[in-house]
C-alpha positions as CSV (number, residue, x, y, z in Angstrom):
1,X,5.4,10.6,-20.6
2,X,5.6,12.2,-24.1
3,X,5.4,10.4,-27.4
4,X,9.1,11.5,-27.9
5,X,10.1,9.4,-25.0
6,X,8.5,6.3,-26.4
7,X,10.7,6.4,-29.6
8,X,13.0,3.4,-29.9
9,X,16.7,4.4,-29.6
10,X,17.5,3.9,-33.5
11,X,14.6,6.3,-34.4
12,X,15.6,8.8,-31.6
13,X,19.1,8.7,-33.1
14,X,18.0,9.7,-36.5
15,X,16.1,12.7,-35.2
16,X,18.9,13.7,-32.8
17,X,21.4,13.7,-35.6
18,X,19.5,16.6,-37.2
19,X,19.9,18.5,-34.0
20,X,22.7,20.5,-32.7
21,X,24.8,18.9,-29.7
22,X,23.6,21.6,-27.4
23,X,19.8,20.6,-28.2
24,X,20.5,16.9,-27.7
25,X,22.4,17.7,-24.3
26,X,19.3,19.7,-23.4
27,X,17.1,16.8,-24.0
28,X,19.2,14.7,-21.7
29,X,18.2,17.2,-18.8
30,X,14.4,16.8,-19.1
31,X,13.7,13.3,-18.0
32,X,15.3,10.1,-17.0
33,X,14.3,8.2,-20.1
34,X,15.5,11.0,-22.4
35,X,18.7,11.1,-20.5
36,X,19.4,7.5,-21.3
37,X,18.5,8.0,-25.0
38,X,20.4,11.4,-25.3
39,X,23.5,10.1,-23.7
40,X,23.5,6.8,-25.7
41,X,27.0,5.9,-27.0
42,X,25.8,4.8,-30.4
43,X,24.0,8.2,-30.8
44,X,27.1,10.3,-30.1
45,X,29.5,8.1,-32.2
46,X,27.1,8.6,-35.1
47,X,26.9,12.3,-34.5
48,X,30.6,12.6,-34.6
49,X,30.5,11.2,-38.2
50,X,27.5,13.3,-39.1
51,X,29.0,16.6,-37.7
52,X,32.8,16.1,-38.2
53,X,33.2,13.7,-41.1
54,X,32.9,9.8,-41.3
55,X,36.4,8.5,-40.5
56,X,35.3,4.9,-40.9
57,X,33.9,5.5,-44.4
58,X,37.3,7.3,-45.3
59,X,39.2,4.4,-44.2
60,X,37.0,1.9,-45.9
61,X,37.1,3.8,-49.2
62,X,40.9,4.0,-49.1
63,X,41.1,0.4,-48.1
64,X,39.0,-0.6,-51.1
65,X,41.4,1.4,-53.2
66,X,44.2,-0.7,-51.9
67,X,45.5,1.8,-49.4
68,X,45.4,0.5,-45.9
69,X,46.0,2.9,-43.2
70,X,44.0,1.0,-40.5
71,X,47.2,0.3,-38.5
72,X,48.4,3.8,-38.7
73,X,45.1,5.0,-37.3
74,X,44.8,2.5,-34.6
75,X,48.3,3.2,-33.3
76,X,48.0,6.9,-33.8
77,X,48.4,9.2,-30.7
78,X,47.3,12.2,-32.8
79,X,43.8,11.2,-33.5
80,X,40.8,11.4,-31.1
81,X,39.6,7.9,-30.4
82,X,36.1,7.1,-31.4
83,X,35.1,3.6,-32.0
84,X,38.5,2.2,-32.3
85,X,39.5,1.4,-28.7
86,X,37.7,0.0,-25.6
87,X,36.9,2.9,-23.3
88,X,37.7,2.9,-19.7
89,X,36.3,5.8,-17.8
90,X,38.7,5.7,-15.0
91,X,41.5,6.1,-17.5
92,X,40.0,8.7,-19.6
93,X,41.2,12.4,-19.2
94,X,38.7,15.1,-19.6
95,X,41.1,17.3,-21.7
96,X,43.9,16.7,-24.0
97,X,47.1,15.7,-22.1
98,X,49.0,18.6,-23.6
99,X,46.7,21.2,-21.8
100,X,47.6,22.2,-18.3
101,X,45.0,22.6,-15.5
102,X,45.4,26.4,-15.7
103,X,44.2,26.2,-19.3
104,X,41.1,24.1,-18.5
105,X,39.1,27.1,-17.3
106,X,39.5,29.0,-20.4
107,X,38.9,25.8,-22.5
108,X,35.5,25.1,-20.8
109,X,34.6,28.7,-21.0
110,X,35.3,28.7,-24.6
111,X,33.2,25.6,-25.4
112,X,30.5,26.8,-23.0
113,X,29.9,29.8,-25.3
114,X,29.1,27.5,-28.1
115,X,27.7,24.3,-26.3
116,X,26.6,25.4,-22.8
117,X,23.9,22.7,-22.4
118,X,26.4,19.8,-23.2
119,X,28.8,20.9,-20.5
120,X,26.0,21.3,-18.0
121,X,25.5,17.7,-17.7
122,X,27.3,16.3,-14.6
123,X,30.7,14.9,-15.8
124,X,29.8,11.5,-14.2
125,X,27.1,11.1,-16.9
126,X,29.2,11.7,-19.8
127,X,29.5,8.3,-21.4
128,X,32.2,7.2,-24.0
129,X,30.3,8.6,-27.0
130,X,29.7,12.1,-25.3
131,X,33.4,12.2,-24.3
132,X,34.5,11.4,-27.8
133,X,32.3,14.0,-29.3
134,X,33.4,16.7,-26.8
135,X,37.1,15.8,-27.6
136,X,36.4,16.1,-31.3
137,X,34.3,19.4,-30.7
138,X,37.4,20.9,-28.8
139,X,39.8,20.3,-31.8
140,X,37.3,21.8,-34.4
141,X,36.5,24.6,-32.1
142,X,39.7,25.4,-30.3
143,X,39.8,27.3,-27.0
144,X,41.5,30.5,-28.3
145,X,42.3,32.4,-31.4
146,X,45.9,31.7,-31.0
147,X,45.2,27.9,-31.1
148,X,42.9,28.4,-34.2
149,X,45.8,30.2,-36.0
150,X,48.3,27.6,-34.8
151,X,46.1,24.8,-36.2
152,X,45.5,26.5,-39.6
153,X,49.3,27.2,-40.0
154,X,50.0,23.6,-39.1
155,X,47.4,22.1,-41.5
156,X,48.7,24.3,-44.3
157,X,52.1,23.0,-44.0
158,X,50.9,19.6,-43.7
159,X,48.9,19.9,-46.9
160,X,52.1,21.4,-48.6
161,X,54.1,18.4,-47.6
162,X,51.4,15.9,-48.8
163,X,51.3,17.5,-52.3
164,X,55.1,17.2,-52.3
165,X,54.8,13.5,-51.5
166,X,52.4,13.0,-54.4
167,X,54.5,14.6,-57.2
168,X,55.7,11.4,-58.4
169,X,52.0,10.5,-59.3
170,X,51.0,7.0,-59.9
171,X,54.7,5.8,-59.6
172,X,54.8,6.7,-55.9
173,X,55.2,3.8,-53.6
174,X,52.3,2.4,-51.6
175,X,54.0,3.6,-48.4
176,X,53.8,7.1,-49.7
177,X,50.2,6.8,-50.6
178,X,49.4,5.3,-47.2
179,X,51.3,8.1,-45.4
180,X,49.8,10.9,-47.4
181,X,46.4,9.5,-46.7
182,X,47.0,9.2,-43.0
183,X,48.3,12.8,-42.8
184,X,45.2,14.0,-44.6
185,X,43.2,12.4,-41.9
186,X,45.2,14.4,-39.3
187,X,44.2,17.6,-41.1
188,X,40.5,16.5,-41.4
189,X,40.6,15.9,-37.6
190,X,40.9,19.7,-37.1
191,X,39.1,20.8,-40.3
192,X,36.3,18.3,-41.1
193,X,35.0,20.5,-44.0
194,X,38.5,20.8,-45.6
195,X,37.4,20.3,-49.4
196,X,41.1,20.1,-50.3
197,X,41.4,16.9,-48.0
198,X,38.7,15.1,-50.1
199,X,40.1,16.3,-53.4
200,X,43.6,14.9,-52.4
201,X,42.0,11.7,-51.2
202,X,40.3,11.5,-54.5
203,X,43.4,12.2,-56.4
204,X,45.2,9.4,-54.4
205,X,42.4,6.9,-55.4
206,X,42.6,8.1,-58.9
207,X,46.3,7.5,-59.0
208,X,45.6,4.0,-57.8
209,X,43.0,3.5,-60.6
210,X,40.3,3.2,-58.0
211,X,37.8,5.3,-60.0
212,X,34.7,4.5,-58.1
213,X,36.3,5.4,-54.7
214,X,37.8,8.5,-56.3
215,X,34.2,9.6,-57.4
216,X,32.9,8.9,-53.8
217,X,35.5,11.3,-52.3
218,X,34.9,13.9,-55.1
219,X,31.0,13.6,-54.2
220,X,31.7,14.4,-50.5
221,X,34.0,17.2,-51.6
222,X,31.2,18.7,-53.9
223,X,28.8,18.5,-51.0
224,X,31.2,20.9,-49.0
225,X,32.0,23.2,-51.9
226,X,30.8,22.5,-55.3
227,X,32.7,25.6,-56.7
228,X,36.1,24.3,-55.7
229,X,37.8,24.1,-59.2
230,X,40.3,21.2,-58.7
231,X,37.3,19.1,-57.6
232,X,35.4,20.1,-60.9
233,X,38.4,19.4,-63.0
234,X,39.2,16.0,-61.3
235,X,35.6,15.0,-61.6
236,X,35.6,15.4,-65.3
237,X,38.7,13.4,-65.8
238,X,37.6,10.5,-63.5
239,X,34.2,10.3,-64.9
240,X,35.5,10.2,-68.5
241,X,38.0,7.5,-67.9
242,X,35.6,5.5,-65.6
243,X,32.8,5.7,-68.2
244,X,35.1,4.1,-70.7
245,X,36.5,1.6,-68.1
246,X,33.2,0.5,-66.7
247,X,30.9,1.3,-69.5
248,X,27.9,3.6,-70.1
249,X,24.5,2.6,-71.1
250,X,24.8,-1.1,-70.3
251,X,28.4,-1.6,-71.8
252,X,30.4,-4.4,-70.3
253,X,33.2,-3.2,-68.1
254,X,36.8,-3.6,-69.2
255,X,38.2,-4.0,-65.7
256,X,37.3,-5.4,-62.4
257,X,35.7,-3.3,-59.6
258,X,39.2,-2.3,-58.2
259,X,40.7,-1.3,-61.4
260,X,43.5,-3.8,-60.9
261,X,42.7,-6.4,-63.5
262,X,40.6,-7.3,-66.5
263,X,36.9,-8.0,-66.1
264,X,35.9,-11.5,-66.7
265,X,34.6,-10.8,-70.2
266,X,37.8,-9.0,-71.2
267,X,40.0,-11.8,-69.9
268,X,38.1,-14.2,-72.0
269,X,38.4,-11.9,-75.1
270,X,42.1,-11.6,-74.5
271,X,42.6,-15.2,-74.2
272,X,41.0,-15.9,-77.6
273,X,42.9,-13.0,-79.2
274,X,46.0,-14.5,-77.8
275,X,45.3,-17.9,-79.5
276,X,44.5,-16.0,-82.8
277,X,47.9,-14.3,-82.7
278,X,49.9,-17.3,-81.5
279,X,50.1,-18.7,-85.1
280,X,52.9,-21.4,-84.2
281,X,51.0,-22.4,-81.0
282,X,54.1,-22.2,-78.9
283,X,52.5,-20.1,-76.2
284,X,54.6,-17.1,-76.9
285,X,53.9,-14.2,-79.1
286,X,57.2,-13.6,-80.8
287,X,58.4,-10.3,-82.6
288,X,56.7,-11.4,-85.9
289,X,53.4,-12.2,-84.2
290,X,53.5,-8.9,-82.1
291,X,54.0,-7.0,-85.4
292,X,50.9,-8.6,-86.7
293,X,49.0,-7.4,-83.8
294,X,50.2,-4.0,-84.2
295,X,49.3,-4.1,-87.9
296,X,45.6,-5.3,-87.0
297,X,45.2,-2.6,-84.3
298,X,47.1,0.3,-86.0
299,X,46.4,-0.5,-89.7
300,X,50.1,-0.2,-90.6
301,X,53.3,-2.1,-89.8
302,X,55.4,-1.1,-86.8
303,X,59.2,-0.4,-86.9
304,X,61.3,-3.1,-85.4
305,X,62.4,-0.6,-82.7
306,X,58.8,-0.4,-81.6
307,X,58.5,-4.0,-81.4
308,X,61.6,-4.4,-79.2
309,X,60.2,-1.6,-77.0
310,X,56.9,-3.2,-76.3
311,X,58.5,-6.5,-75.8
312,X,60.9,-5.1,-73.0
313,X,57.9,-3.1,-71.5
314,X,55.6,-6.0,-71.1
315,X,57.3,-9.2,-71.7
316,X,60.8,-10.4,-72.1
317,X,62.6,-13.8,-72.6
318,X,59.6,-16.2,-72.5
319,X,59.8,-20.0,-72.4
320,X,57.9,-21.6,-75.2
321,X,55.9,-24.9,-74.7
322,X,58.8,-26.6,-76.3
323,X,61.2,-25.3,-73.5
324,X,63.0,-22.7,-75.7
325,X,63.2,-19.0,-74.6
326,X,62.4,-16.4,-77.1
327,X,61.8,-12.6,-76.7
328,X,58.0,-11.9,-76.8
329,X,54.8,-11.9,-74.7
330,X,53.0,-14.6,-72.9
331,X,49.1,-14.1,-72.0
332,X,50.0,-12.2,-68.9
333,X,52.0,-9.7,-71.0
334,X,49.1,-9.2,-73.4
335,X,46.7,-8.7,-70.4
336,X,49.1,-6.2,-68.7
337,X,49.4,-4.2,-71.9
338,X,45.6,-3.8,-72.3
339,X,45.2,-3.0,-68.6
340,X,47.6,-0.1,-69.1
341,X,46.0,0.9,-72.4
342,X,42.6,0.9,-70.8
343,X,43.6,3.0,-67.9
344,X,45.1,5.6,-70.3
345,X,42.5,5.4,-73.1
346,X,39.7,2.8,-72.6
347,X,38.1,3.8,-76.0
348,X,41.2,2.7,-77.6
349,X,41.0,-0.9,-76.0
350,X,37.3,-1.1,-77.2
351,X,38.3,-0.1,-80.7
352,X,41.1,-2.8,-80.7
353,X,38.6,-5.4,-79.6
354,X,36.3,-4.5,-82.5
355,X,39.2,-5.1,-84.9
356,X,39.7,-8.6,-83.5
357,X,36.1,-9.4,-84.0
358,X,34.6,-8.6,-80.7
359,X,31.6,-6.3,-79.9
360,X,33.1,-3.3,-78.2
361,X,30.1,-2.9,-76.1
362,X,29.4,-6.4,-74.9
363,X,32.9,-7.8,-75.4
364,X,31.4,-10.8,-77.0
365,X,32.3,-12.4,-80.4
366,X,30.6,-10.9,-83.3
């Protein structure tokens, strides 16, 4: 028995992930023990992610960005199943149901040219993980040039539609973002090294103000093609805003991790600022008090038209502690304003905080 055969499964998996599928399949033919290790489901499911992109990571990053496509993926009939459904060997077809028996010969022949050893394993020993890998392999390396051209044209058309869906930018609905993200997964199914897919996922996360997730997608895209210009340009923009929002060199973040609300420190600062501005202590910043806020931050009085505009944009008719309703802002309005400003220009928010007596780096009182 060789030392290689004595390796625990998790160590064997790490080595096998660095090998081609053909080499791993060849190992399975050398001994009973290596056959068990080389056909292990966990290995091949990991190898799918290593060779063709990590679908679970993509879904998790989108979910952390507030874009949930889990149901779309789970119910999809267009994605090869790996890790999402209980496998039943007797119900598993060896080829895609759209392929006829007459096409199977040419299909196997095509794959055999690239992966002979894998297909030389008796079909009965192909477990769930190997089945899933072979299914994905077939999609990435189609059986004929005609199929390859068809997939390319279909994916190009899909990308064009996705870009059209995203034209409304951040104003697009959550359903649009979810559908666009899912469609990108369909493209990535056939073209796992499509840098444009990762760029568009990064752009979607950026539109959702999920900067950390956007940078994660950009990082994957750079590992595929660091010369892709849109990736470079978006990276600069995201890093610039993200650095201001989450701070650099130990600065306190302005927003929470998801970019959907204020950090604890900013929330405390805004609460204090609200109390400073609410001179009559009625719980509402009226037009006069908002004018004072703008004078502090901008250094000059604001025209009444601007005051009315910001009232309607972030506030409205607010009930005071005494029960009256007056046009103005409550604390939530002030918070919403600063979240919006931070996402557009975090440096301006830190500058405003300094004018109200807070350290722009720590957000603490000076």
